Each structure stands twice: as structure tokens, then as C-alpha cells.
C-alpha positions as CSV (number, residue, x, y, z in Angstrom):
1,M,301.5,-153.1,-191.0
2,N,301.2,-150.3,-193.8
3,R,300.9,-151.6,-197.1
4,L,300.4,-149.6,-200.6
5,S,296.7,-149.5,-201.8
6,L,296.5,-149.3,-205.1
7,C,293.5,-147.2,-204.4
8,S,295.9,-144.8,-202.5
9,A,298.5,-144.4,-205.4
10,A,297.1,-145.1,-208.6
11,L,300.5,-146.1,-211.0
12,L,301.6,-145.1,-214.2
13,T,304.4,-146.8,-216.1
14,A,307.0,-144.0,-216.2
15,A,310.5,-142.9,-215.1
16,G,310.4,-140.6,-212.7
17,M,313.2,-137.9,-212.5
18,A,314.7,-135.0,-209.6
19,V,317.0,-132.5,-209.8
20,A,317.3,-129.1,-207.1
21,H,317.7,-125.6,-206.9
22,G,318.8,-122.6,-204.3
23,A,320.0,-119.4,-203.2
24,L,322.9,-117.2,-203.0
25,R,321.1,-113.8,-202.5
26,E,319.8,-113.1,-198.9
27,S,319.2,-109.4,-198.7
28,S,315.9,-107.4,-199.6
29,D,317.3,-104.3,-199.1
30,R,316.9,-103.1,-202.4
31,Q,314.4,-102.2,-205.1
32,A,314.1,-104.0,-208.2
33,R,315.4,-102.1,-211.1
34,P,316.9,-102.6,-215.0
35,Q,319.9,-105.0,-214.6
36,T,323.1,-105.0,-216.0
37,V,324.4,-108.0,-217.9
38,D,326.4,-108.9,-215.1
39,E,323.4,-108.5,-212.7
40,M,321.5,-110.7,-215.1
41,A,324.1,-113.6,-214.7
42,G,323.0,-116.7,-213.0
43,P,325.4,-117.6,-210.0
44,V,327.4,-120.4,-211.8
45,E,328.0,-118.0,-214.8
46,V,329.1,-115.4,-211.6
47,L,331.2,-118.1,-210.3
48,Q,332.6,-119.2,-213.2
49,K,333.9,-115.5,-214.1
50,K,335.5,-115.5,-210.7
51,L,337.6,-118.7,-211.1
52,A,338.6,-117.5,-214.5
53,Q,339.4,-114.3,-213.0
54,G,341.6,-116.0,-209.9
55,K,339.1,-114.2,-207.6
56,A,337.6,-117.8,-206.5
57,K,339.3,-121.1,-206.2
58,L,337.8,-124.6,-205.9
59,E,339.7,-127.0,-203.6
60,F,340.0,-130.4,-204.8
61,E,339.7,-133.6,-202.4
62,P,340.2,-137.2,-203.0
63,A,336.9,-138.3,-201.1
64,H,334.3,-135.6,-202.7
65,G,336.2,-134.2,-205.3
66,Y,335.0,-130.2,-205.9
67,L,332.5,-131.0,-203.9
68,A,332.7,-129.6,-200.6
69,S,334.1,-126.6,-201.9
70,L,332.0,-125.8,-204.5
71,L,329.0,-125.8,-201.9
72,K,330.8,-123.2,-199.8
73,L,331.4,-121.0,-202.6
74,L,327.9,-121.1,-203.8
75,Q,326.5,-121.0,-200.0
76,V,324.8,-124.0,-200.5
77,P,324.4,-125.7,-197.0
78,V,325.3,-129.4,-196.0
79,S,322.5,-129.7,-194.3
80,S,320.2,-129.5,-197.2
81,Q,321.5,-133.0,-198.4
82,T,318.6,-135.2,-199.5
83,L,319.8,-139.2,-201.2
84,V,317.5,-140.3,-203.9
85,F,318.3,-143.8,-205.0
86,S,316.1,-144.2,-207.9
87,K,318.2,-144.2,-211.5
88,T,316.7,-140.7,-212.4
89,S,319.9,-138.9,-213.9
90,F,322.4,-139.1,-216.3
91,Q,324.4,-140.5,-213.5
92,R,322.3,-143.5,-213.5
93,P,325.0,-146.2,-214.4
94,L,326.4,-145.3,-210.6
95,I,323.6,-144.8,-208.8
96,S,322.0,-147.8,-206.8
97,P,320.3,-147.8,-203.2
98,Q,323.8,-148.9,-201.9
99,T,325.0,-145.6,-203.9
100,P,322.3,-143.0,-204.0
101,R,322.7,-139.7,-205.7
102,A,323.0,-136.6,-202.9
103,L,321.3,-133.4,-204.0
104,Y,322.1,-130.2,-202.6
105,F,320.3,-126.8,-202.8
106,N,319.7,-123.4,-201.5
107,D,317.1,-120.6,-203.1
108,D,319.3,-120.3,-206.7
109,V,321.3,-123.4,-207.1
110,Y,321.0,-127.3,-206.9
111,L,324.0,-129.6,-207.0
112,G,324.0,-133.5,-207.7
113,W,326.8,-135.3,-206.5
114,V,327.3,-139.5,-206.9
115,P,330.4,-141.2,-205.4
116,K,333.1,-141.9,-207.9
117,G,331.3,-139.6,-210.5
118,D,333.1,-137.9,-212.8
119,V,331.1,-135.0,-212.8
120,I,329.0,-132.8,-210.5
121,E,325.4,-132.2,-211.9
122,V,324.8,-128.4,-211.0
123,S,321.3,-126.4,-212.1
124,E,320.3,-123.2,-211.3
125,A,317.1,-120.7,-211.7
126,S,319.2,-118.0,-214.1
127,P,317.2,-114.4,-213.7
128,R,318.0,-114.6,-217.4
129,Q,317.4,-118.2,-218.6
130,G,314.9,-119.9,-216.4
131,A,316.4,-123.3,-215.4
132,V,320.6,-123.9,-217.1
133,F,322.0,-127.2,-216.7
134,Y,325.7,-127.6,-216.2
135,A,328.2,-130.7,-215.5
136,L,331.7,-129.7,-213.4
137,S,334.5,-132.4,-214.0
138,Q,335.9,-133.8,-210.8
139,L,339.6,-134.2,-212.5
140,E,342.2,-132.8,-210.2
141,H,344.2,-131.6,-212.7
142,T,342.1,-130.1,-215.0
143,P,340.7,-126.7,-214.3
144,P,337.3,-126.8,-213.1
145,T,335.0,-125.4,-215.7
146,F,330.9,-125.6,-215.7
147,A,330.2,-127.1,-219.1
148,R,326.4,-126.6,-220.4
149,R,324.6,-130.2,-220.6
150,A,322.2,-129.9,-223.6
151,E,321.1,-133.1,-222.7
152,C,319.1,-132.2,-220.0
153,M,316.8,-131.1,-222.0
154,Q,315.3,-134.4,-223.2
155,C,313.7,-134.7,-219.6
156,H,313.9,-131.2,-218.2
157,D,312.0,-129.3,-221.4
158,G,308.5,-130.2,-221.7
159,L,305.1,-130.9,-220.5
160,K,306.4,-131.8,-216.8
161,T,308.6,-128.3,-216.9
162,M,305.4,-125.7,-217.9
163,G,306.7,-125.9,-221.5
164,G,310.3,-124.7,-221.3
165,P,313.7,-125.3,-219.1
166,G,312.6,-126.4,-215.6
167,H,313.4,-128.4,-212.9
168,L,311.6,-132.0,-212.2
169,M,310.9,-133.7,-208.5
170,G,309.7,-137.3,-209.0
171,S,308.1,-140.2,-206.5
172,T,308.5,-143.6,-208.3
173,L,307.8,-146.6,-206.8
174,T,311.3,-148.1,-207.4
175,A,313.1,-152.1,-207.6
176,L,315.5,-153.3,-205.4
177,D,318.1,-152.5,-207.5
178,G,317.5,-148.8,-208.1
179,Q,315.4,-149.3,-211.5
180,P,312.3,-147.2,-211.3
181,L,309.4,-149.0,-212.4
182,F,306.3,-146.8,-211.5
183,Q,305.3,-143.3,-211.3
184,V,303.2,-142.6,-208.2
185,E,300.3,-141.2,-210.5
186,R,298.6,-139.0,-207.7
187,Y,302.0,-137.4,-206.8
188,L,301.5,-133.8,-208.3
189,G,304.5,-132.3,-207.6
190,G,305.2,-129.1,-205.3
191,H,303.6,-128.8,-201.8
192,R,300.4,-130.2,-203.5
193,S,300.6,-133.8,-202.6
194,P,299.5,-135.9,-199.4
195,L,302.8,-137.3,-197.6
196,S,301.0,-140.9,-198.7
197,V,302.1,-140.9,-202.1
198,R,305.8,-138.7,-201.6
199,W,309.2,-139.5,-202.0
200,G,309.1,-142.8,-203.6
201,G,312.9,-143.5,-204.5
202,W,314.3,-141.3,-201.9
203,Y,315.6,-141.9,-198.6
204,V,313.7,-140.0,-196.0
205,T,315.2,-139.4,-192.2
206,G,312.9,-137.8,-189.7
207,T,309.8,-138.2,-187.7
208,H,306.3,-137.5,-189.4
209,A,302.2,-138.2,-187.8
210,G,299.7,-139.0,-190.2
211,D,300.3,-140.5,-193.5
212,V,303.1,-142.9,-194.2
213,H,305.1,-141.8,-196.9
214,L,306.8,-143.5,-199.6
215,G,310.4,-143.4,-198.7
216,N,313.0,-146.0,-198.1
217,A,310.6,-148.5,-199.7
218,F,311.3,-150.8,-202.4
219,L,308.8,-152.9,-204.9
220,A,310.4,-156.3,-204.9
221,D,307.4,-157.8,-207.1
222,K,306.1,-155.0,-209.3
223,T,303.3,-157.4,-210.4
224,H,302.0,-157.0,-206.6
225,P,302.5,-153.1,-205.9
226,E,299.6,-153.4,-203.1
227,E,302.1,-155.6,-201.5
228,M,304.5,-152.8,-200.6
229,D,305.4,-152.9,-197.0
230,L,305.9,-149.1,-196.1
231,A,305.8,-149.3,-192.7
232,A,309.4,-150.5,-192.2
233,G,310.4,-147.0,-194.0
234,A,308.4,-144.7,-191.6
235,N,309.9,-142.5,-189.1
236,L,313.5,-143.8,-190.0
237,T,315.8,-141.4,-188.1
238,D,319.6,-143.1,-189.0
239,L,320.0,-144.8,-192.4
240,R,323.6,-146.5,-191.2
241,A,321.9,-149.5,-190.7
242,R,320.7,-149.3,-194.5
243,I,323.6,-147.7,-196.3
244,D,327.1,-146.7,-195.9
245,T,326.6,-143.4,-195.1
246,S,330.3,-142.2,-194.8
247,P,331.5,-141.7,-198.4
248,Y,328.6,-138.7,-198.2
249,L,329.3,-135.3,-196.4
250,S,326.2,-136.0,-194.0
251,P,324.4,-139.1,-192.3
252,H,321.1,-137.7,-193.5
253,S,318.4,-137.2,-195.8
254,D,316.4,-134.7,-194.2
255,I,312.5,-134.5,-194.3
256,V,312.2,-131.3,-193.8
257,A,314.9,-130.3,-196.5
258,L,312.5,-132.7,-198.7
259,L,309.5,-130.4,-198.1
260,V,311.2,-127.3,-198.6
261,L,312.9,-128.6,-201.8
262,E,309.4,-129.7,-203.3
263,H,307.8,-126.1,-202.8
264,Q,310.8,-124.3,-204.2
265,V,311.3,-126.8,-207.7
266,R,307.6,-126.1,-208.5
267,M,307.7,-122.6,-207.6
268,H,310.8,-122.2,-209.7
269,N,308.7,-123.5,-212.6
270,L,306.1,-121.3,-211.8
271,I,308.2,-118.0,-212.2
272,A,310.0,-119.3,-215.1
273,R,307.0,-119.9,-217.4
274,A,306.2,-116.6,-216.1
275,N,308.7,-114.9,-217.0
276,R,309.2,-116.6,-220.3
277,E,305.3,-116.1,-221.4
278,V,305.2,-112.6,-220.5
279,R,308.5,-111.6,-222.4
280,E,307.1,-113.4,-225.3
281,V,303.9,-111.2,-225.2
282,I,305.4,-108.2,-224.5
283,G,307.7,-108.4,-227.6
284,E,304.4,-109.1,-229.6
285,Q,302.8,-106.2,-228.7
286,A,306.2,-104.0,-229.4
287,A,306.1,-105.8,-232.8
288,A,301.9,-105.3,-233.5
289,R,302.6,-101.4,-232.6
290,T,303.7,-100.8,-236.3
291,G,300.4,-102.5,-237.4
292,T,297.1,-101.7,-237.4
293,N,295.3,-100.2,-234.5
294,R,293.2,-103.0,-234.4
295,T,295.9,-105.7,-234.9
296,A,297.8,-103.5,-231.8
297,G,294.6,-103.6,-229.9
298,L,294.2,-107.6,-230.3
299,V,297.8,-108.3,-229.1
300,A,297.6,-105.7,-225.9
301,E,294.1,-107.7,-224.9
302,S,296.2,-111.0,-225.2
303,T,299.4,-109.7,-223.4
304,R,296.6,-108.7,-220.4
305,Q,295.1,-112.1,-220.3
306,C,298.6,-113.7,-220.5
307,I,300.0,-111.6,-217.5
308,G,296.9,-112.4,-215.7
309,R,296.7,-116.2,-216.7
310,V,300.5,-116.9,-215.6
311,S,300.5,-114.7,-212.6
312,E,297.3,-116.0,-211.0
313,A,298.5,-119.7,-210.8
314,L,301.9,-118.2,-209.8
315,L,299.8,-116.3,-206.7
316,E,298.0,-119.5,-205.8
317,Y,300.8,-121.2,-205.1
318,M,303.1,-118.8,-203.9
319,L,300.4,-118.2,-201.0
320,F,300.2,-121.8,-200.5
321,R,296.3,-122.1,-201.8
322,D,296.5,-125.6,-203.1
323,E,298.8,-127.2,-200.1
324,A,298.5,-130.5,-198.8
325,A,297.9,-130.8,-195.2
326,L,300.5,-132.2,-193.3
327,N,298.2,-133.6,-190.3
328,G,300.9,-133.6,-187.7
329,P,304.1,-132.9,-186.6
330,V,307.2,-133.3,-188.8
331,K,310.6,-133.0,-187.5
332,G,314.1,-133.6,-189.4
333,T,317.1,-135.2,-188.5
334,S,319.7,-132.9,-189.7
335,T,320.5,-128.6,-188.8
336,F,318.7,-127.4,-191.7
337,A,315.3,-126.8,-190.2
338,Q,317.5,-124.1,-188.0
339,E,319.8,-123.0,-190.7
340,F,316.7,-122.4,-193.2
341,Q,315.0,-120.1,-190.6
342,Q,317.9,-118.1,-189.7
343,R,318.4,-116.6,-193.1
344,G,315.5,-114.2,-193.0
345,P,314.8,-111.6,-193.9
346,F,313.4,-110.5,-190.7
347,D,310.5,-107.7,-190.3
348,S,310.5,-105.5,-187.1
349,K,308.6,-108.2,-184.5
350,G,311.2,-111.1,-185.6
351,R,309.1,-112.4,-188.1
352,S,310.0,-114.2,-191.2
353,L,308.5,-115.5,-194.7
354,R,311.6,-118.5,-193.7
355,Q,309.7,-119.7,-190.4
356,L,308.4,-123.0,-190.4
357,D,305.1,-124.4,-189.0
358,L,305.7,-128.5,-189.6
359,N,302.2,-129.4,-187.8
360,Q,299.7,-128.6,-190.4
361,R,301.7,-127.0,-193.2
362,L,305.0,-125.8,-194.0
363,L,305.3,-122.4,-193.1
364,R,304.1,-120.6,-190.5
365,F,303.0,-117.4,-192.7
366,P,301.8,-118.7,-195.9
367,C,303.9,-117.0,-198.3
368,S,306.7,-118.4,-200.3
369,Y,310.1,-117.4,-199.3
370,L,311.1,-117.4,-203.0
371,I,309.2,-114.0,-203.3
372,Y,313.0,-112.6,-202.4
373,S,314.9,-114.3,-204.9
374,E,316.9,-113.1,-208.0
375,A,314.4,-114.8,-210.3
376,F,311.5,-113.4,-208.9
377,D,312.9,-109.7,-209.1
378,S,313.7,-110.5,-212.6
379,L,310.3,-111.3,-214.0
380,P,309.1,-108.0,-216.0
381,Q,308.0,-105.0,-214.4
382,E,304.7,-106.0,-216.0
383,A,303.9,-109.0,-214.4
384,R,305.5,-107.6,-211.0
385,S,303.2,-104.7,-211.1
386,Y,300.5,-107.0,-211.6
387,L,301.4,-109.3,-208.7
388,W,301.6,-106.2,-206.3
389,K,298.2,-104.9,-207.2
390,R,296.8,-108.6,-206.5
391,L,298.9,-109.0,-203.5
392,R,297.2,-106.1,-201.9
393,D,294.0,-106.9,-203.0
394,I,294.4,-110.7,-201.5
395,L,296.1,-109.7,-198.2
396,S,294.3,-106.7,-197.5
397,G,290.7,-109.2,-197.7
398,Q,289.4,-107.2,-200.5
399,D,289.6,-110.4,-202.4
400,Q,287.1,-113.2,-201.0
401,S,286.6,-115.1,-204.0
402,A,286.6,-119.0,-203.8
403,T,290.6,-119.7,-204.1
404,Y,291.4,-117.1,-201.4
405,A,288.2,-116.9,-199.0
406,G,289.5,-119.6,-197.0
407,M,292.7,-117.7,-196.2
408,K,292.6,-116.5,-192.4
409,R,292.6,-112.8,-191.6
410,A,295.5,-113.1,-189.5
411,D,297.5,-114.8,-192.2
412,R,297.0,-112.4,-194.6
413,E,297.8,-109.5,-191.8
414,S,301.0,-111.0,-190.8
415,V,302.0,-111.6,-194.6
416,L,301.2,-108.5,-195.7
417,A,303.1,-106.7,-193.0
418,I,305.6,-109.0,-193.3
419,L,306.3,-107.6,-196.9
420,V,305.9,-104.2,-196.5
421,E,308.9,-104.4,-194.3
422,T,311.1,-106.6,-195.9
423,K,310.3,-106.4,-199.9
424,P,311.0,-102.7,-200.7
425,E,309.7,-102.7,-204.1
426,F,305.8,-103.9,-202.9
427,A,306.4,-101.5,-200.0
428,A,306.9,-98.7,-202.6
429,W,303.5,-99.9,-205.1
430,I,301.9,-100.0,-202.2
431,K,303.1,-96.3,-200.9
432,E,302.4,-94.9,-204.4
433,H,298.9,-96.7,-204.9
């Protein structure tokens, strides 16, 4: 029997939260360029405009309201479904181990749905504003409208989201009724944590080797967390013996979807922080040009330092230099892995940054697929130019610093070749420089 060790998972009293993100755009056949107002709109804003113009329609059905129709219009796969049973949402009164909250995502959008809920939670990685949160009413005879949810900022705008609006994914030890009791302190977020501290408060379907995760488990006695039995929740492939999955669009809470979700939630926050902070210092630099030469010079140096700081943090994460090893094969229970890998884009050798490894690491080629996202393309030109130069230096092997010395030559060469063929702006920068 595997039991939770206080040494392997130190605990703090705090509640964890979880929301998610996804993608509408698959093409990478354009170079980044100045965007119009319409192009800078997020996918939810674009859909709302289409609904108002009669160019799109949300279909209501009794069991799920607008959920299935909304997923289809936003191109969010049903296979991305994950189920969280900890009460960590403004819909917490409806969430329980018997009625978990379902989350769905693609590269740009996250949706949260609870059986019998009055609204569908929607958040997006807006190219213009970072994380933006909405609620869609589930009333059949009311025109469907996405309403902004200001109360989401109580949890989604602070240190845990890097100082601005962002997305959160937590790991909490949860009581039998779904109340979050303790946040797992060693859970770092993103792909940085070992499986042994992931997914507390979540259902997990799939098989894995190595560490035993915290999913599918409950803390019956909060005074003795070391007695928490984790073996019963390991390698669970069917939830139907535990809950009634018929109210949901899928019976799965796929382990591979959870791995991808964790990676991109933090990646989105890093992109949003870089976008926000670089634009701020560029604005300060523009204002300083009307002052003395010395003041302008100091602000210009501050701008360079800011771009370097936020870009280096983004690069390190984007290239998976801080990834925790999986230590054995991981396999999901749904079609998520297959569908995710089919989306490309592919180079002339059929390679893609979406190809999964799932043995020792998440991706076969260690570079985030969100480099193709609208959020990434909306980074200021100054930040993108910095990133292209650093990517060239790292992937060509010129950078042998402590952070990148352990990056295998084959990985560098593969990622470089894939990006040159599938990321036109990067290829153009390489050619020019």
C-alpha cells in the first residue's frame, strides 16, 4: 500500500484553484504583423460578434445546455475533458466528488461546466488582454451572451498568476465532501512537479509508471494526512465504479490531457506576463524620450533588462529546461493524445512540436507548441526579436550555459529544423540575420 508521506508532500493550509485554456488557430502560414482591432480580439469576443450578427448559433439541449454547441464553435475537443472534484470555483456549491466540475480546453480557451449549473465558465488567453474570464448563461430562452466575471480576479490576479490576470491549476488534499483542506506545497505548477504531488482534488484516468500521483484520492482524517491511501487511485482507467459519468460528455479525465493542461496554463501566464511588462516599459521609454538624454538612457537600459528577464524565464519554460521526469510510460484512456498530435503543423519530415513522448517527458521535441498561438504572436516586436536571437543561439549550440548545457544536440537540431519550416517569422529572422 502506498501512503502519502509528509516528507514527499509538505502541506500548507490554502485552497487550490483550477481553470484552463485552449486554441482556435492551427495555421502557422503567416508571419507576425501589426494586428487590426478585430484580429486582436480573443476567440470569445470573436464568437460573441458572430452570434450578434447571426453568423453563428449556439444550440441548447436539456442535459448540457449550450456546452456541446459551444465546444464545437470554439473548436475545443471533448476528449480534453478533465474532472476536478475539489470545490475550487465560484460554482463550488454544485461541485462534489459525485458531481465534479468538467474542464475543457484548446490552445486559446478554457471552459468549466458543472451539472445543473446556471452558467458555463469560459476563459481565454486574449492576444490583447491576457487572461479574460466570462460566464455564459445556461437559460434556454435567453439570448446567449458572454458576461465578464470581475469576481474571478479575486483568485486569478496576484502572485500565483505572476502579477496579472492569469490561469490557475492546483493540487489540493481534499475531504470526502470535496472541501479543499491543504494545498500541496511542493506542487510548483506547470510541468515542473513530479507526479507524486500532482492532481490532488482531481479524477485521473490512465496508467503510469514510477511515482503514484494524488488523483482519485481523499483525505478522510486531516489530522493524519500521512495515512492517506494513494494506491487505490493509481492506474485507474474507469471512473464508473466511483461516480455516475452519464451526465458528462465523456467518461474520462484523461491523464495525458492533464499533463498538457498543466504545461500550457503556466506557459500562457508566462506569455501574458512578458506581453504586459514589456509593453509597460516600452510605454515608459516612449514617454522618457521627451526628457533628458540621461533619463532616456536609463529608461532604455531598464527596458532591455526587462525584456531579457521576462524572455529568459519564458524561454527556459518553453524549452522544458525545468521539466520533471515522468520516469516511465504514461497512457491515457481517451482519444485526446491522438487528436492532439494530429493538429500539427508538420515539417517536411512529418515532425511536429505536438508529438508526445510520454515516457520520460511530455513532448518528443522539447519546445512548447504554444509558440504557434495568437498569444505568443501578439508579444511586442522587441520581445519576439529577443526570443528569435536567443532561440537561434540555444538551438544552434552556441549557448552552452548551465541552463542549456544539458539539452541534447539531437533535440536542439530537431527543434531548430521544425521551427524553421513551421514558424515563418522565425525563419525570416534567421535568413535576415
